[in-house]
C-alpha positions as CSV (number, residue, x, y, z in Angstrom):
1,M,47.9,-158.8,73.1
2,Q,50.7,-157.2,72.4
3,H,50.6,-154.4,75.5
4,A,49.6,-157.5,77.6
5,V,52.7,-159.5,76.5
6,A,54.7,-156.4,76.9
7,L,53.5,-155.5,80.6
8,N,54.0,-159.3,81.6
9,S,58.1,-159.2,80.7
10,I,58.1,-156.4,82.6
11,A,56.5,-157.9,85.4
12,N,58.6,-160.8,85.6
13,A,61.8,-159.2,84.6
14,T,64.7,-160.0,87.3
15,T,66.4,-156.9,87.0
16,P,65.6,-154.3,89.2
17,V,64.6,-150.9,88.5
18,T,67.7,-148.2,89.7
19,L,65.9,-144.4,90.3
20,L,68.9,-141.8,89.9
21,T,69.2,-139.2,92.6
22,S,71.1,-136.0,92.7
23,S,74.0,-138.0,94.2
24,S,74.4,-140.6,91.5
25,Q,73.4,-138.4,88.9
26,A,77.0,-137.0,88.3
27,S,78.2,-140.4,88.2
28,H,76.0,-141.4,85.4
29,C,77.0,-138.0,83.4
30,H,78.5,-139.0,80.1
31,T,80.8,-135.6,79.8
32,S,83.5,-134.1,82.0
33,I,85.1,-130.6,82.2
34,I,89.0,-130.8,81.5
35,D,90.9,-128.2,81.1
36,G,88.2,-125.6,80.8
37,F,86.8,-128.1,77.0
38,R,83.6,-129.8,77.8
39,V,84.4,-133.4,76.5
40,D,82.4,-136.7,75.9
41,K,83.7,-139.2,78.6
42,R,83.6,-142.2,76.1
43,T,84.2,-140.4,72.4
44,G,86.6,-138.2,73.8
45,E,84.5,-135.8,71.7
46,I,85.0,-132.1,72.5
47,Y,81.7,-130.4,72.6
48,G,82.6,-126.7,73.7
49,Q,85.0,-124.3,75.8
50,F,84.2,-121.9,78.4
51,V,86.0,-118.8,78.0
52,T,85.5,-115.9,81.0
53,S,86.9,-112.9,81.4
54,S,86.3,-109.8,84.1
55,L,84.5,-106.7,82.6
56,Q,87.3,-104.2,81.8
57,T,85.7,-100.5,82.3
58,N,87.0,-97.9,80.4
59,I,86.4,-94.3,81.8
60,E,87.9,-91.7,79.5
61,Q,88.2,-87.7,81.0
62,Y,87.0,-85.5,78.3
63,R,88.3,-81.3,79.2
64,D,85.2,-79.6,78.2
65,G,82.7,-82.5,80.0
66,I,80.8,-84.9,78.0
67,P,80.3,-84.3,74.2
68,R,76.6,-83.3,73.4
69,P,75.1,-84.1,69.3
70,T,75.9,-80.7,68.0
71,D,72.0,-81.1,66.1
72,S,69.1,-79.4,68.5
73,Q,65.2,-80.2,68.4
74,T,64.8,-76.9,66.1
75,Q,67.5,-77.2,63.7
76,Y,65.2,-78.8,61.3
77,Q,61.7,-77.4,62.5
78,H,61.7,-74.7,59.1
79,L,61.9,-78.4,57.0
80,M,58.5,-79.8,58.4
81,E,55.3,-78.7,59.8
82,M,53.6,-81.8,61.7
83,K,49.9,-81.4,61.9
84,K,47.8,-83.7,63.8
85,V,43.7,-83.9,63.4
86,C,42.2,-86.7,65.4
87,N,44.2,-89.6,64.6
88,V,46.0,-88.6,61.2
89,V,49.0,-86.8,61.4
90,H,50.1,-85.3,58.5
91,V,53.7,-83.7,57.2
92,D,54.2,-80.8,55.3
93,F,57.7,-80.7,53.4
94,G,57.3,-77.8,51.5
95,G,60.1,-75.6,52.8
96,P,60.6,-72.9,55.6
97,K,57.7,-72.2,57.9
98,A,56.2,-69.0,57.2
99,E,56.1,-66.6,60.0
100,T,52.4,-66.3,61.7
101,P,51.6,-62.2,62.2
102,T,51.7,-61.1,65.9
103,P,48.1,-60.7,67.1
104,V,48.0,-56.8,67.7
105,I,46.1,-56.2,71.4
106,D,44.1,-53.1,72.0
107,T,44.5,-52.5,75.4
108,L,43.3,-48.9,74.7
109,S,40.0,-49.2,73.7
110,P,37.3,-49.7,76.8
111,K,35.7,-52.9,77.2
112,P,32.0,-53.3,77.1
113,K,30.7,-53.8,80.3
114,R,28.8,-56.8,82.2
115,G,25.4,-57.7,82.5
116,P,22.4,-56.5,80.7
117,K,22.9,-53.6,78.0
118,P,21.2,-50.3,78.7
119,K,18.0,-50.1,77.2
120,L,16.8,-46.9,75.2
121,F,13.0,-46.4,75.6
122,L,11.1,-43.5,73.8
123,N,8.4,-42.1,75.5
124,P,5.6,-40.7,72.6
125,F,3.5,-39.5,75.5
126,A,5.9,-37.5,77.0
127,A,4.1,-34.1,76.4
128,I,0.9,-35.8,77.1
129,I,1.9,-36.8,80.5
130,K,3.0,-33.6,81.6
131,T,-0.5,-31.9,80.7
132,A,-2.4,-34.8,82.8
133,I,-0.4,-34.5,85.7
134,S,-1.1,-30.7,85.6
135,E,-4.6,-31.3,85.9
136,S,-4.1,-34.3,88.8
137,A,-5.4,-37.2,86.7
138,H,-6.5,-40.6,88.2
139,W,-5.1,-42.5,85.7
140,V,-1.6,-41.4,85.6
141,E,-1.0,-41.5,89.5
142,N,-2.6,-45.6,89.1
143,A,0.4,-46.0,86.4
144,V,2.6,-44.4,88.6
145,M,2.2,-46.8,91.6
146,A,1.9,-49.7,89.3
147,G,5.7,-49.6,88.3
148,T,6.9,-48.6,91.3
149,Y,5.7,-51.3,93.0
150,I,6.2,-53.9,89.9
151,A,9.7,-53.1,89.1
152,A,11.3,-52.2,92.5
153,G,8.8,-53.3,95.3
154,S,9.0,-52.3,98.8
155,S,11.0,-53.2,101.7
156,N,9.9,-53.7,105.7
157,G,6.5,-51.7,104.3
158,K,8.5,-49.0,102.6
159,L,8.9,-48.6,98.6
160,N,12.4,-48.8,97.5
161,I,12.1,-45.6,95.0
162,R,9.7,-42.8,95.4
163,P,7.0,-42.0,93.5
164,N,7.7,-38.6,93.0
165,Y,10.8,-39.7,90.7
166,V,8.8,-41.6,88.9
167,R,6.3,-39.2,87.6
168,K,9.6,-37.3,86.6
169,V,11.0,-40.1,84.5
170,I,7.5,-40.7,82.4
171,T,7.6,-37.1,81.5
172,M,11.4,-37.8,79.8
173,A,10.8,-38.0,75.9
174,V,13.8,-40.8,76.2
175,I,14.1,-42.9,78.8
176,S,17.2,-44.6,79.8
177,T,19.9,-45.0,82.8
178,E,22.3,-42.4,81.0
179,A,19.6,-39.7,80.6
180,I,18.4,-40.5,84.6
181,E,22.1,-40.0,85.5
182,S,22.8,-37.4,83.6
183,S,20.0,-35.4,84.9
184,T,20.1,-32.8,87.6
185,T,17.0,-33.3,89.0
186,F,17.8,-36.9,90.5
187,R,19.9,-36.5,93.6
188,N,20.0,-38.1,96.9
189,H,19.9,-36.2,100.2
190,D,23.9,-35.3,99.9
191,L,23.0,-33.4,96.4
192,E,25.3,-36.5,94.7
193,P,23.8,-38.7,91.7
194,I,21.5,-41.7,92.6
195,K,23.4,-45.2,92.3
196,E,23.2,-47.1,89.2
197,R,21.2,-49.9,90.8
198,Y,18.7,-46.8,91.9
199,T,18.4,-45.3,88.0
200,R,17.6,-49.1,86.4
201,Y,14.5,-49.1,88.9
202,L,13.5,-45.7,87.9
203,A,13.9,-46.5,84.6
204,A,11.9,-49.8,84.9
205,A,9.4,-48.4,86.6
206,G,9.1,-45.6,84.1
207,R,8.6,-48.1,81.3
208,V,6.0,-50.2,83.0
209,A,4.1,-46.9,84.0
210,I,4.3,-45.7,80.3
211,H,3.1,-49.2,79.2
212,S,0.4,-48.6,81.7
213,I,-0.7,-45.2,80.1
214,E,-1.0,-46.5,76.6
215,R,-3.6,-49.2,77.5
216,Y,-5.3,-46.6,79.4
217,L,-5.2,-44.3,76.3
218,K,-5.9,-47.2,73.7
219,T,-9.7,-47.9,75.5
220,H,-10.2,-43.9,76.1
221,P,-9.7,-42.4,73.0
222,S,-11.6,-39.0,73.4
223,E,-9.3,-38.6,76.3
224,K,-6.5,-38.7,74.5
225,L,-8.1,-36.6,71.9
226,R,-8.6,-33.7,74.4
227,L,-5.0,-34.0,75.8
228,E,-3.6,-33.7,72.5
229,K,-5.7,-30.7,71.6
230,K,-4.4,-28.8,74.6
231,V,-0.8,-30.0,74.0
232,L,-1.0,-28.5,70.5
233,E,-2.8,-25.4,71.9
234,S,0.0,-24.4,74.4
235,Q,2.8,-25.3,71.6
236,S,1.1,-22.6,69.4
237,Q,1.1,-20.3,72.5
238,N,5.0,-20.9,73.1
239,E,3.8,-22.2,76.3
240,E,5.2,-25.1,78.5
241,G,3.4,-27.6,80.7
242,D,4.6,-26.7,83.7
243,I,4.0,-28.9,86.2
244,D,2.3,-28.6,89.3
245,E,3.8,-31.0,91.7
246,D,2.6,-29.2,95.1
247,G,-0.1,-31.9,95.8
248,Y,3.0,-34.8,95.4
249,L,5.5,-33.0,97.6
250,T,6.0,-34.1,101.0
251,D,9.3,-33.3,103.7
252,E,11.2,-35.8,101.8
253,T,10.6,-35.0,98.4
254,V,11.6,-30.8,97.7
255,D,12.7,-29.3,94.6
256,L,16.6,-29.4,94.2
257,E,17.1,-25.6,94.6
258,C,15.2,-25.3,97.6
259,R,17.6,-27.9,99.1
260,M,20.7,-26.7,98.2
261,E,19.8,-23.5,99.6
262,L,18.3,-24.8,102.9
263,R,21.8,-27.0,102.9
264,M,23.5,-24.4,102.6
265,N,22.1,-22.3,105.6
266,Y,21.1,-24.9,107.8
267,G,23.2,-28.1,106.8
268,R,22.6,-31.2,105.5
269,I,18.7,-32.2,105.3
């Protein structure tokens, strides 16, 4: 009811409502600035004073340039050692920092080569295989060809390694790439040592052939006993079981001494 009476009195008022514009705001302001003071027009009360001053730059010249602080980042480094582990910071104030030993780098010792490590294979059937080759045993030939195809394969219908070299490898007591490289039996057409890749092929083919021979001797124990007896007889007579390779020799697999003699007489063969 009171709100209705108030609205009614406002509607019936005869005094017009005036709006203050930007031009009339200055006349309605109750303060003014007199000699730099903000003064109330009605009461004369001083609210404050405007103080303005220009910025004076003081530029001072130094003979030795701009001075710098004497302390450096490393001055107090021996007093504190900070170690950060994840999100935790540990501070050590325990005195001067201990000197860390200088690591010694050995540049003279040979570094190991990259790639597979050299394999050393012991051949317990070397003497038996020599005797079997002298007898032209078919199972030795089968093992040699199996090792040649499995280890090195063929390219364009031609074997990548010589079967005659594989026969000589399986007669070695120790089969390894170093033993094959140091042997004068394995030489190329220029009478030079064969390549490292070729020696790896020969060693792998020899291991495959030895495993094949071992399986054959396990299934034929009588043959193994016969060959072992023959080896013992030859050793008792101080005779070496020479390998007769006449059946295996071709135009490309000539003995080393013969090839050297032919090269001296006729040049490269």
